[in-house]
C-alpha positions as CSV (number, residue, x, y, z in Angstrom):
1,M,5.8,24.1,-4.9
2,P,4.3,23.3,-1.6
3,N,6.7,23.7,1.3
4,N,6.7,22.4,4.8
5,A,7.5,24.5,7.9
6,S,11.2,24.4,7.2
7,G,10.8,25.5,3.6
8,A,11.7,22.2,2.0
9,T,9.8,20.8,-0.9
10,K,7.1,18.3,0.1
11,R,7.2,14.8,-1.2
12,A,4.5,12.2,-1.4
13,L,4.8,8.4,-1.7
14,I,1.9,6.7,-3.4
15,T,1.5,2.9,-3.7
16,G,-0.5,1.3,-6.5
17,A,0.4,4.4,-8.5
18,S,0.4,2.9,-12.0
19,A,-3.3,3.1,-12.6
20,G,-6.7,4.0,-11.2
21,I,-7.0,5.9,-7.9
22,G,-3.2,5.7,-7.3
23,E,-2.5,7.4,-10.7
24,G,-5.2,9.9,-9.8
25,F,-3.4,10.8,-6.6
26,A,-0.2,11.2,-8.5
27,R,-1.7,13.6,-11.1
28,H,-3.4,15.7,-8.5
29,M,-0.4,16.0,-6.2
30,A,2.0,16.7,-9.1
31,R,-0.3,19.6,-10.0
32,Q,0.0,20.8,-6.5
33,G,3.8,20.8,-6.7
34,Y,4.6,17.7,-4.7
35,D,7.7,15.7,-5.6
36,L,6.6,12.1,-6.0
37,V,7.7,8.5,-5.2
38,L,5.5,6.2,-7.3
39,V,5.3,2.6,-6.2
40,A,3.8,-0.3,-8.1
41,R,4.7,-3.6,-9.8
42,R,4.4,-2.4,-13.4
43,K,7.7,-0.5,-13.9
44,D,6.9,0.4,-17.5
45,R,3.7,2.2,-16.5
46,L,5.5,3.9,-13.6
47,D,8.3,5.1,-15.7
48,A,5.9,6.6,-18.3
49,L,3.9,8.3,-15.6
50,A,6.9,9.6,-13.8
51,S,8.4,11.0,-17.0
52,E,5.1,12.7,-18.0
53,L,4.5,14.3,-14.6
54,S,8.1,15.5,-14.2
55,S,7.9,17.2,-17.6
56,E,4.5,18.8,-17.2
57,H,4.8,20.0,-13.7
58,S,8.5,20.5,-13.1
59,I,8.6,18.1,-10.2
60,S,10.8,15.2,-9.3
61,A,9.1,11.8,-9.7
62,D,10.8,8.5,-8.9
63,A,9.5,5.2,-10.1
64,V,10.0,2.3,-7.6
65,E,9.1,-1.2,-8.8
66,A,7.9,-3.1,-5.7
67,D,5.6,-6.0,-5.1
68,L,4.1,-5.3,-1.7
69,A,3.0,-8.9,-1.2
70,G,6.6,-9.9,-0.9
71,E,9.2,-9.1,1.8
72,H,11.8,-7.5,-0.6
73,G,9.3,-5.0,-2.1
74,L,7.8,-4.1,1.3
75,S,11.2,-3.6,2.9
76,L,12.3,-1.4,0.0
77,V,9.4,1.0,0.5
78,E,9.7,0.9,4.3
79,E,13.3,2.0,4.0
80,R,12.3,5.0,1.8
81,L,9.6,6.0,4.3
82,R,12.0,5.8,7.3
83,S,14.4,8.1,5.5
84,G,12.3,11.1,6.7
85,E,11.8,12.6,3.2
86,I,8.1,11.7,2.8
87,E,5.5,14.2,4.0
88,V,2.5,12.3,2.7
89,L,2.0,8.6,2.4
90,V,-0.9,7.3,0.3
91,N,-1.5,3.5,1.0
92,N,-3.5,2.8,-2.1
93,A,-2.2,-0.6,-3.4
94,G,-4.8,-3.4,-3.0
95,F,-7.0,-5.8,-4.9
96,G,-10.1,-7.9,-4.4
97,T,-11.4,-11.4,-5.2
98,M,-14.9,-12.6,-6.0
99,G,-16.5,-16.0,-5.4
100,E,-17.3,-18.6,-2.8
101,F,-14.4,-18.5,-0.3
102,A,-14.1,-22.3,-0.1
103,E,-13.6,-22.5,-3.8
104,L,-11.1,-19.6,-4.2
105,S,-7.3,-20.1,-4.4
106,L,-6.0,-19.9,-0.9
107,E,-2.6,-18.6,-2.2
108,R,-4.4,-15.7,-3.8
109,E,-6.5,-14.9,-0.7
110,V,-3.4,-14.8,1.5
111,E,-1.7,-12.5,-1.1
112,E,-4.8,-10.3,-0.8
113,L,-4.3,-10.2,2.9
114,D,-0.6,-9.4,2.6
115,V,-1.2,-6.4,0.2
116,N,-4.4,-5.0,1.7
117,V,-3.5,-5.4,5.4
118,R,0.1,-6.3,6.1
119,A,1.5,-3.7,3.7
120,V,-0.7,-1.0,5.1
121,L,0.2,-1.8,8.7
122,R,4.0,-1.9,8.0
123,L,4.1,1.1,5.7
124,T,2.0,3.2,8.2
125,H,4.4,2.2,11.0
126,A,7.5,3.1,8.9
127,A,6.0,6.5,7.9
128,L,5.0,7.4,11.5
129,A,8.6,6.6,12.7
130,A,9.7,9.7,10.8
131,M,6.5,11.8,11.0
132,V,5.8,11.7,14.7
133,P,9.3,12.9,15.9
134,R,9.3,15.8,13.5
135,G,5.7,16.7,14.4
136,R,4.1,16.8,10.9
137,G,3.0,14.5,8.1
138,A,-0.1,12.9,6.7
139,I,-1.2,9.4,5.8
140,I,-4.1,8.4,3.5
141,N,-5.2,4.8,3.7
142,V,-7.5,3.7,0.9
143,A,-10.3,1.4,2.1
144,S,-13.8,1.1,0.6
145,M,-17.5,1.3,1.4
146,A,-17.0,-2.5,1.7
147,A,-15.4,-1.7,5.1
148,F,-18.8,-1.0,6.7
149,Q,-20.3,-4.5,6.3
150,P,-19.5,-8.1,5.6
151,I,-19.8,-9.0,2.0
152,P,-20.4,-12.7,1.2
153,Y,-18.7,-13.8,-2.0
154,N,-16.3,-10.8,-1.5
155,A,-15.4,-11.9,2.0
156,T,-11.7,-11.4,2.2
157,Y,-11.7,-8.1,0.5
158,A,-14.4,-6.6,2.7
159,A,-12.7,-8.0,5.8
160,T,-9.3,-6.4,4.8
161,K,-11.0,-3.1,4.2
162,A,-12.7,-3.2,7.6
163,F,-9.2,-3.6,9.1
164,V,-8.0,-0.6,7.2
165,L,-10.9,1.5,8.4
166,H,-10.7,0.6,12.1
167,F,-6.9,0.7,12.1
168,S,-6.8,4.1,10.5
169,E,-9.4,5.6,12.9
170,A,-7.4,4.3,15.9
171,I,-4.0,5.6,14.7
172,H,-5.6,8.9,13.7
173,E,-6.7,9.4,17.3
174,E,-3.3,8.4,18.6
175,V,-1.3,10.9,16.5
176,R,-3.6,13.8,15.9
177,R,-2.2,15.8,18.7
178,Q,1.4,15.3,17.4
179,G,0.8,17.1,14.1
180,V,0.2,14.0,12.1
181,T,-3.1,13.1,10.4
182,V,-4.4,9.7,9.3
183,T,-7.3,9.7,6.9
184,C,-9.2,6.7,5.7
185,L,-10.7,7.0,2.2
186,C,-13.8,4.8,1.7
187,P,-15.0,5.2,-1.9
188,G,-17.9,3.4,-3.5
189,P,-17.7,2.1,-7.1
190,V,-15.0,3.9,-9.1
191,R,-14.4,3.0,-12.8
192,T,-10.9,1.6,-12.7
193,E,-9.1,-1.7,-13.5
194,F,-10.2,-2.9,-10.0
195,Q,-13.5,-4.4,-11.2
196,Q,-11.7,-6.5,-13.9
197,V,-9.1,-7.7,-11.5
198,A,-11.7,-8.6,-8.9
199,G,-14.0,-10.3,-11.4
200,L,-16.8,-8.0,-10.3
201,D,-20.0,-7.9,-12.4
202,E,-21.0,-4.3,-12.5
203,D,-24.7,-5.1,-13.2
204,G,-27.0,-4.1,-10.4
205,I,-24.7,-1.4,-9.0
206,P,-26.8,1.9,-8.9
207,A,-25.5,4.3,-11.5
208,I,-25.8,7.2,-9.0
209,S,-23.2,5.5,-6.7
210,W,-20.4,5.5,-9.3
211,M,-17.8,8.3,-9.0
212,S,-14.8,9.4,-11.1
213,V,-11.3,8.9,-9.9
214,D,-10.9,12.7,-9.9
215,A,-13.8,13.3,-7.5
216,V,-12.6,10.5,-5.2
217,V,-9.1,11.9,-5.0
218,R,-10.3,15.5,-4.4
219,S,-12.4,14.2,-1.5
220,A,-9.5,12.4,0.0
221,L,-7.1,15.4,-0.3
222,S,-9.7,17.8,1.1
223,A,-10.2,15.4,4.1
224,M,-6.5,15.2,4.6
225,R,-6.1,19.0,4.7
226,G,-9.0,19.2,7.1
227,G,-7.5,16.6,9.4
228,R,-10.5,14.3,9.1
229,A,-10.3,10.6,10.0
230,I,-12.8,9.3,7.4
231,T,-14.1,10.4,4.1
232,V,-16.8,8.7,2.0
233,P,-17.1,10.5,-1.3
234,G,-20.5,11.1,-2.7
235,A,-23.8,12.0,-1.0
236,F,-25.5,8.8,-2.2
237,N,-22.7,6.7,-0.7
238,V,-22.7,8.6,2.6
239,A,-26.4,7.8,2.9
240,A,-25.8,4.2,2.0
241,V,-23.2,3.8,4.7
242,A,-25.5,5.5,7.2
243,G,-28.3,3.0,6.3
244,T,-25.9,0.1,6.6
245,R,-24.9,1.2,10.1
246,M,-28.5,1.6,11.3
247,A,-30.0,-1.6,9.9
248,P,-29.8,-5.0,11.8
249,R,-26.6,-6.8,10.8
250,I,-28.4,-10.0,9.8
251,L,-30.6,-8.0,7.4
252,V,-27.5,-6.2,5.9
253,R,-25.7,-9.5,5.6
254,R,-28.6,-11.3,3.8
255,I,-29.3,-8.4,1.4
256,V,-25.6,-8.0,0.5
257,A,-25.3,-11.8,0.0
258,S,-28.3,-11.8,-2.4
259,M,-26.7,-8.9,-4.4
260,F,-23.2,-10.5,-4.6
261,R,-24.3,-14.1,-5.1
262,S,-25.6,-13.3,-8.6
263,R,-22.3,-11.5,-9.5
264,A,-20.2,-14.3,-8.2
265,T,-22.3,-16.8,-10.2
266,A,-22.0,-14.7,-13.3
267,T,-18.2,-14.5,-12.9
268,K,-18.0,-18.3,-12.3
269,A,-20.0,-19.0,-15.4
270,E,-17.6,-16.9,-17.6
């Protein structure tokens, strides 16, 4: 099992661990010998995953049912992080919405803000309260390529991920000399449940931009070990981000709007 400087077994806490990228992190880190704290709303899935990983890899895996949009769930996870037992925090929980903002449920948009932004901020703060004094630890905050530009018809999601990117970069710079790393993972399209939850029409997304959960997780863990602030998995996606940053913002905004308008219209028609 991986050990820290004092010889104790490392433990990682992963939010949104019941499926998709979060589950991918759990499987990779279990193979590397990490004990795990798996957090999500779906307790049945968490229990099954924790049991499987514990049996296969001889590690400890705790399943914690918590809704990070609510105060009770968030406080529960914060307390676990402040205990000092967590060496790596993966802030993966999040979701997106699709459609014209004025027509979307305000309650759902605020919930999206709570999970994608408020939870990331509070859990990062709780983790750093233990990591900085002891001089070691790592945080991976999962954002998206959406963080690099505004996305009409996916407005709240892109804005929340822009927060995660800028927040992570800033905190990375603050703590990097204290033995703690903060890495922002910005994947492109990944085949998970996310598209279904967000109501995202996959038509028109270049096939070359899609990546597997395995490749995305490996990119993130490599960046974490290398102490890098940002990782965008996939050469095509790296080029796409570079192009977005160089192009005039009005041009990027109009092009993205034309791409997502059709997807939002298709979703609305279903």
